[in-house]
C-alpha positions as CSV (number, residue, x, y, z in Angstrom):
1,M,0.0,0.0,-0.2
2,I,1.0,3.3,-0.9
3,K,0.1,5.5,2.2
4,F,-1.0,9.2,1.7
5,L,1.6,10.1,4.2
6,N,4.4,8.1,5.8
7,L,5.6,10.3,9.4
8,K,7.6,7.5,9.9
9,K,9.9,7.6,6.8
10,V,9.6,11.0,7.2
11,N,11.1,11.8,10.2
12,E,13.5,8.5,10.3
13,K,15.8,11.1,7.5
14,Y,15.9,13.5,10.8
15,E,16.3,10.8,13.6
16,D,20.0,11.2,14.8
17,D,19.3,14.2,15.1
18,L,16.0,14.2,17.1
19,K,17.3,11.4,19.0
20,K,20.2,14.4,19.9
21,S,17.6,17.4,20.4
22,F,15.6,15.0,22.8
23,E,18.7,14.5,24.6
24,R,19.5,17.9,24.9
25,V,16.2,18.5,26.2
26,L,16.1,15.9,28.8
27,S,19.6,16.6,30.8
28,S,18.6,19.9,30.5
29,G,16.1,20.2,33.1
30,W,14.4,22.5,31.1
31,Y,11.3,22.4,29.5
32,I,8.9,25.2,29.2
33,N,9.4,28.5,28.0
34,G,13.4,27.9,27.5
35,N,16.3,28.3,25.2
36,E,14.8,26.0,22.8
37,L,11.8,27.8,22.4
38,S,13.7,31.2,22.0
39,E,15.9,29.8,19.6
40,F,13.7,28.3,17.4
41,E,11.1,31.4,17.6
42,L,14.5,33.7,16.4
43,N,14.6,31.5,13.4
44,Y,11.8,30.8,12.2
45,S,10.6,34.4,12.5
46,Q,13.9,35.0,10.5
47,Y,12.7,32.3,7.6
48,C,9.5,33.8,7.2
49,G,10.6,37.1,7.4
50,S,8.6,38.6,10.0
51,K,10.0,40.4,13.1
52,Y,8.3,38.3,15.7
53,C,7.4,34.7,16.3
54,V,5.7,33.1,19.4
55,G,5.3,29.4,19.6
56,T,1.9,28.6,20.4
57,A,0.1,24.7,21.9
58,N,-1.3,24.4,18.3
59,G,-2.5,25.6,14.6
60,L,-5.7,26.5,16.5
61,D,-4.6,28.3,19.4
62,A,-2.0,30.6,17.1
63,L,-5.2,31.8,15.3
64,S,-7.3,32.3,17.8
65,L,-5.1,33.7,20.2
66,I,-4.3,37.0,17.5
67,F,-8.3,37.4,17.4
68,K,-7.9,37.2,21.3
69,A,-5.3,39.8,21.4
70,Y,-6.3,42.4,18.6
71,I,-9.9,42.3,21.3
72,L,-7.6,42.9,23.7
73,M,-5.6,45.9,22.1
74,G,-8.8,47.8,21.1
75,K,-8.6,46.6,17.2
76,L,-11.6,44.1,17.6
77,K,-14.9,44.0,19.6
78,D,-17.7,41.5,20.0
79,G,-20.0,40.8,17.0
80,D,-17.3,42.7,14.5
81,E,-17.1,40.5,11.3
82,V,-14.3,38.5,9.6
83,L,-14.3,37.0,6.0
84,V,-12.9,33.2,5.5
85,P,-13.0,31.7,3.5
86,S,-15.4,28.7,2.5
87,N,-13.2,26.3,1.2
88,T,-11.1,25.9,4.7
89,F,-10.3,23.0,7.6
90,I,-13.3,24.7,10.5
91,A,-10.1,25.5,12.8
92,S,-10.6,28.3,10.4
93,A,-13.8,29.5,11.7
94,L,-13.2,28.1,14.9
95,A,-10.7,30.8,15.6
96,V,-13.4,33.4,14.8
97,T,-16.7,32.3,16.3
98,D,-14.8,31.3,19.8
99,N,-13.5,34.8,20.2
100,N,-17.6,36.0,19.7
101,L,-16.8,37.7,16.4
102,K,-19.0,37.2,13.3
103,L,-18.3,34.5,10.5
104,K,-18.7,35.7,7.2
105,L,-18.2,32.8,4.5
106,V,-16.8,33.9,1.2
107,N,-15.9,31.8,-2.1
108,C,-13.2,30.5,-3.4
109,S,-11.5,30.7,-6.4
110,E,-12.2,28.2,-9.2
111,E,-8.3,27.8,-10.0
112,T,-6.7,28.4,-7.0
113,Y,-9.1,27.0,-4.4
114,N,-8.2,30.1,-2.6
115,I,-10.4,32.8,-1.0
116,D,-11.3,34.7,-4.0
117,P,-10.1,38.7,-3.7
118,E,-13.0,39.8,-5.9
119,S,-15.7,38.0,-4.1
120,I,-13.9,39.6,-0.8
121,E,-14.9,43.0,-2.0
122,K,-18.4,42.0,-2.8
123,S,-18.4,40.5,1.1
124,I,-17.0,44.0,2.7
125,G,-20.3,45.0,5.1
126,P,-20.3,47.6,7.6
127,K,-19.5,45.3,10.0
128,T,-16.6,43.9,8.6
129,K,-13.1,44.2,10.0
130,A,-10.8,41.6,9.1
131,I,-9.9,39.3,6.5
132,L,-8.7,35.9,6.9
133,A,-6.8,34.8,4.0
134,V,-6.2,30.7,4.3
135,H,-3.1,29.5,2.2
136,L,-4.8,26.5,1.0
137,Y,-2.6,23.6,-0.1
138,G,0.7,25.5,-0.1
139,Q,-0.5,28.2,-2.4
140,S,-0.2,31.6,-1.0
141,C,-3.2,33.7,-1.8
142,D,-3.2,36.6,-4.0
143,M,-1.8,38.9,-1.1
144,N,-1.0,41.9,-3.1
145,A,-4.5,41.9,-4.2
146,I,-5.8,40.8,-0.7
147,K,-3.7,43.5,0.5
148,D,-4.2,46.0,-1.5
149,I,-8.5,45.8,-0.4
150,A,-7.7,45.4,3.4
151,D,-5.6,48.7,3.4
152,R,-8.2,50.8,1.2
153,E,-11.2,49.3,3.7
154,D,-9.2,49.8,6.9
155,L,-9.4,45.8,7.6
156,L,-7.2,43.6,9.1
157,L,-5.4,40.9,7.4
158,I,-4.7,38.0,9.0
159,E,-2.9,34.9,7.6
160,D,-3.8,31.2,8.0
161,A,-0.8,30.0,7.3
162,A,-1.4,26.3,8.4
163,Q,-0.6,24.2,5.0
164,A,1.7,27.1,3.5
165,H,5.3,26.8,5.6
166,G,7.6,28.6,3.3
167,A,5.2,29.0,1.1
168,K,5.4,32.4,-1.0
169,S,3.7,35.4,-2.8
170,E,5.0,37.9,-5.2
171,G,8.8,36.9,-3.5
172,K,7.4,37.8,0.3
173,R,7.2,34.4,2.4
174,V,3.6,34.0,4.1
175,G,3.8,34.6,7.6
176,S,5.5,38.4,6.6
177,I,2.7,39.6,4.2
178,G,-0.2,40.0,6.4
179,D,-0.6,41.8,9.9
180,A,0.3,38.5,11.7
181,A,-0.2,35.1,10.5
182,G,-0.8,31.6,12.6
183,F,1.2,28.6,11.5
184,S,0.8,25.0,12.6
185,F,3.3,22.6,13.0
186,Y,1.3,19.3,13.3
187,P,3.3,16.4,12.1
188,G,1.9,15.8,8.9
189,K,2.5,19.8,8.1
190,N,5.5,21.0,5.7
191,L,6.9,21.4,9.1
192,G,5.8,19.1,11.5
193,A,6.5,18.6,15.2
194,L,6.2,15.0,16.9
195,G,3.2,16.5,18.7
196,D,0.7,19.4,18.0
197,A,2.6,23.2,18.1
198,G,1.9,26.2,16.5
199,A,3.0,29.8,16.4
200,V,2.2,33.1,15.5
201,T,4.7,35.3,13.2
202,T,4.0,39.8,12.5
203,S,5.6,42.7,12.9
204,D,3.8,43.6,15.6
205,E,5.6,44.6,18.9
206,L,2.6,45.4,21.0
207,L,0.4,41.9,18.9
208,A,3.7,39.8,19.6
209,E,3.9,40.7,23.4
210,T,0.2,40.3,24.2
211,I,-0.1,37.1,22.6
212,R,3.3,35.8,24.5
213,T,1.6,37.0,27.8
214,L,-1.9,35.7,26.8
215,V,-0.2,31.8,25.8
216,N,1.2,32.0,29.4
217,Y,-2.0,32.2,31.9
218,G,-2.0,36.2,30.6
219,S,1.0,36.4,32.9
220,K,3.9,38.2,32.4
221,V,5.4,37.8,36.1
222,K,4.6,34.7,37.8
223,Y,1.5,34.9,39.5
224,E,0.8,38.2,38.4
225,H,-1.7,38.2,35.9
226,E,-2.6,41.1,33.7
227,F,-5.4,38.8,31.1
228,L,-7.4,36.5,31.2
229,G,-5.0,34.3,29.5
230,V,-4.8,30.4,28.2
231,N,-2.1,27.8,28.8
232,S,-0.8,27.6,25.2
233,R,2.9,27.4,25.4
234,L,5.0,26.0,22.8
235,D,7.5,23.2,24.9
236,E,10.6,22.7,24.9
237,L,11.1,19.4,23.6
238,Q,8.6,20.3,20.5
239,A,10.3,23.8,19.6
240,A,13.6,21.6,19.6
241,F,12.4,18.9,17.2
242,L,11.1,21.6,14.8
243,S,14.2,23.6,15.0
244,V,16.4,20.4,13.4
245,K,13.0,20.1,11.0
246,L,13.5,23.6,10.1
247,K,17.1,23.2,9.2
248,H,15.8,21.0,6.1
249,I,12.6,22.6,5.2
250,E,13.5,23.9,1.9
251,S,15.0,21.0,0.5
252,D,11.9,18.8,1.3
253,I,10.1,21.6,0.0
254,S,11.9,20.8,-3.3
255,K,11.6,17.4,-3.4
256,R,7.3,18.2,-2.8
257,R,7.7,20.2,-5.8
258,E,9.4,17.1,-8.2
259,V,6.8,15.0,-7.0
260,A,4.0,18.0,-8.1
261,K,5.6,18.5,-11.3
262,E,5.8,14.9,-12.1
263,Y,2.2,14.4,-11.6
264,I,0.9,17.1,-13.7
265,N,3.9,16.8,-16.8
266,N,2.3,13.0,-16.8
267,I,-1.6,12.6,-15.8
268,S,-3.0,12.7,-19.2
269,N,-6.4,11.7,-18.4
270,S,-9.5,13.9,-19.6
271,L,-11.3,12.8,-16.4
272,I,-8.3,14.0,-14.1
273,R,-8.0,18.2,-13.7
274,V,-4.4,18.2,-12.2
275,P,-3.9,22.0,-10.3
276,N,-2.9,25.0,-11.9
277,I,0.2,26.4,-11.3
278,K,0.5,30.2,-11.1
279,C,4.6,29.8,-9.8
280,W,6.7,26.7,-8.8
281,D,8.7,28.4,-6.9
282,E,6.2,30.0,-4.6
283,H,4.0,26.9,-4.2
284,V,4.8,24.3,-1.3
285,F,3.0,21.5,-2.4
286,H,1.4,20.7,1.3
287,L,-1.3,18.7,-0.4
288,F,-1.3,17.5,-4.2
289,V,-5.4,18.2,-5.0
290,V,-6.9,16.9,-8.4
291,R,-10.8,17.5,-9.6
292,C,-12.6,14.4,-10.8
293,N,-16.4,14.8,-11.1
294,E,-16.3,10.7,-9.8
295,R,-14.4,11.3,-6.9
296,S,-15.7,8.3,-5.1
297,R,-15.4,6.0,-7.9
298,L,-11.8,6.9,-8.4
299,Q,-10.5,7.1,-4.8
300,D,-12.2,3.4,-4.4
301,Y,-10.3,2.6,-7.5
302,L,-6.8,3.8,-6.5
303,S,-7.7,2.1,-3.1
304,E,-7.9,-1.1,-4.8
305,N,-4.9,-1.1,-6.6
306,G,-2.8,-0.1,-2.9
307,V,-3.0,3.5,-2.9
308,E,-4.3,5.8,-0.3
309,S,-5.9,9.3,-0.6
310,Q,-7.8,11.8,1.0
311,I,-10.6,14.2,0.9
312,H,-9.7,18.1,1.8
313,Y,-12.2,19.0,2.9
314,P,-15.4,16.8,2.5
315,K,-17.9,19.3,3.8
316,G,-18.2,23.2,3.8
317,I,-18.3,25.6,7.2
318,Q,-21.7,25.8,6.8
319,D,-22.4,22.1,6.4
320,H,-21.1,21.1,10.0
321,L,-23.6,20.2,12.8
322,A,-21.2,22.7,14.5
323,Y,-22.7,25.4,13.2
324,A,-26.1,24.1,12.2
325,D,-27.7,26.8,14.6
326,Y,-25.3,29.7,13.4
327,E,-27.0,32.4,10.8
328,F,-25.7,32.2,7.5
329,S,-26.7,34.3,4.8
330,E,-28.0,32.9,1.1
331,G,-24.4,34.8,-0.4
332,E,-22.3,32.5,1.6
333,K,-23.3,29.6,0.1
334,I,-20.0,27.7,-1.8
335,T,-20.3,27.8,-5.5
336,H,-17.0,25.9,-5.1
337,D,-17.8,22.3,-5.8
338,H,-16.4,20.4,-2.8
339,Y,-17.6,17.0,-4.0
340,S,-14.9,16.6,-6.8
341,L,-11.8,17.5,-4.8
342,L,-9.3,14.3,-4.1
343,S,-6.1,14.7,-2.6
344,L,-3.1,12.2,-3.6
345,P,0.0,11.4,-1.6
346,I,2.9,13.9,-1.8
347,S,5.7,14.2,0.3
348,P,9.7,14.4,0.4
349,V,10.5,10.8,0.7
350,M,7.9,9.5,-2.1
351,L,9.9,6.5,-4.7
352,E,9.9,7.4,-7.9
353,A,8.2,4.4,-8.5
354,D,5.6,5.2,-6.2
355,V,4.6,7.9,-8.0
356,Q,4.7,6.7,-11.5
357,K,2.4,3.9,-10.3
358,I,-0.2,6.4,-9.4
359,I,0.5,8.1,-12.5
360,A,0.0,4.8,-14.5
361,L,-3.1,4.4,-12.5
362,I,-5.1,7.6,-12.6
363,N,-4.5,7.7,-16.7
364,D,-5.9,4.1,-16.6
365,F,-9.0,5.1,-14.8
366,K,-12.3,5.3,-17.0
């Protein structure tokens, strides 16, 4: 069976360095808010091109804490509206609604599957205060167009970069384009920890300091609590593991691009639509998503022939039971067809023979 993602094999490449990192943290006797975290935050902010990075316990917390901090800073308030793409993981929506902000869904581009700038402009209303730009599948949104809108309308621009570590927009890395960005380092991400982990990047010193306080129970000084904070710290061990893998992220991205090029150059089945890549040097291919009007039959066919695939995402935000009682307007109905998208295996450790097998199978699909 060709796995969708073989995490054991992915991390075997770094096994010696990961073990050394574990031993270093273990022997240090310091497991929270230490040198490993500081070093990773510095290196990751430099990698993204932002001034600050604040580690968090996971990607959802990273996004949620951005909104929470902006509320404390007086830039957002209960009931303010945030524009969110209809095609995304539920965490993007939860970060908004968990902060008593109004979620408003915006349609996505049929070409990139990312939030559509024209639809953003049509969706802006008197209560709109922020845009959440989700860089889906490893490809940046059209950030020049979106930033122009945000600047013109005086809206906060927040990046959900959970799937886009290292991706660029017009030469600038995500995480440094908007006012702030939330990252997930879930194990399956392009930069993945060996457990849950996340981070916020920003060049706003006050925002970074507010989030740094919030993640530590709202405290800068022990037993003195300035805000109603949370416990959402990136621990020393995960920070050390991430520092190991950060050194290799560019070579891993290059290998992902090689697999994607093989797929795009060689899949020739008229029933299958491959992604339209605007700029190869800016897409990091966290996922490789094809479109097929007979998705279920294609997925079953691949499984029967020893290939795992996945669906990202089988439901729109408004279709989840969690939002059954939430008020969505008719204008927020998805025009984008969720029911034809299928993610094929892609990773920096895929064998060439496996890539060729998948291509041959897809070309033979009838």
